[in-house]
C-alpha positions, 0 to 999 in steps of 0.5 A: 324115949319116955321117962316112964319107961325107966321104972320097968327096968328097976324092976320087972313088970309084965305091964311093960309088954302091953305099955310098949305094944300100945305105944308102938300102936300109936307111934307117929313113924315107921321107925319109932313103932319098929323100935318100940316093937323091938323094946318089947322083944328086948324086955321079954329077953331079959325077964330073968336077968336082973344084970341085964336089966340094970344094964338096960336101966342105965342104957335107957337112961343115957337114951333119955337124956339124948332125947332131952338133950342132943338137938340133932337127929336121933337115928334110933328115934328113942331106941337103939340103932344098932343091934347087940345080941350079947346084951339082948338089944335087938336094934333097927339094924342087924349088927351080926348080919352086917359083919357076917358079909365077907366074914368081917371079923376074921377080915380085921383079925389082929388089925387096928380099926378106925370106925368112923361114925361108930353110933352106939359102938356095938359094931365097934364091940362086935369087931374088937372080939378079933381085932387088936384094937378099935377106935370109934369117932362119934359127935354124939357123946351119949351114944359114946357112953352107951358104947363104953358102957357096954364094952365094960359090961362085956369086959371088952378093953381094947377099944376107945370112943372119941367124942369128935366129928370125922373132920376134927378127927387128927390121929398120930397114927394110921389103921389096918382098917378103916371102916366107913359104914354109911358115913361118907354123907349124913342125913343129919347134915353133921358131915361137912366134908365133901365126899371126895375130901372124906375119902382122901382123908380115909386113905391117908389114914390106911396102912399100905397094906390095909383095907377100907370096908365101906357101906352105902347108904339105904338105896332109897336115900342114895339112889343113883348117887351110889354111882358117882360115890363108887367112882370117887372110891375107885380114884383112891382104892382098889375094890377087892370084893363087892356085896349087896346086904340083905338082913330082912330088915328095912334099915339093912336091905339093898345097901352096897358092901365094898371091901378096897385097898388103897392104891 
């Protein structure tokens, strides 16, 4: 995220489209290239909406702070990792498509949810529309600020984001749903649990009649290790349903999604 981008969110400028397109062509990584291309799309969507442009200014100001101060890996590389159609953010991953698998909004209806590694909170926000409440766990405070700001903008008040790692999270309650979307291990190395310790803790936080929602990492990252991960899950959970994610997006395609109940 470049500081010079912020000027385009103060007042609409057709020059921004060309700036994002040029920077995309010059980007050194595919992730950054995709992010800038999506930023261009977002900007065109908010052209005639002053309120959304003001929101995007505030959100991108937080991304800029993250670029300058967050020392760990930035999954969005200066852009938003998750999408949220309601505020015209295309994102690198398709939140709506992910949640349409197993019809997750209905699956969690009326339940309390814990979203481990909630990132910018956009997936949590979508689930909050049908859930009783959602609690996100995310060690990056900048991403939690983004999630809280968007939730406030959308007038969603049954959601809370915690600035901490899952290892440090010590709740006083259990949850109707624990969501583990690609957080059983992390590319940035911030997860200190072993994978089995991680699943044991997940199990301990779910109500007896609750659900465990699991998403694997991308096949290029997890590869053949996924078999061992699923075997560990089956030690503690009964798998109810399985699907392979296909949204047409590079960061989504081929991931395994599971719905399970605690043994």
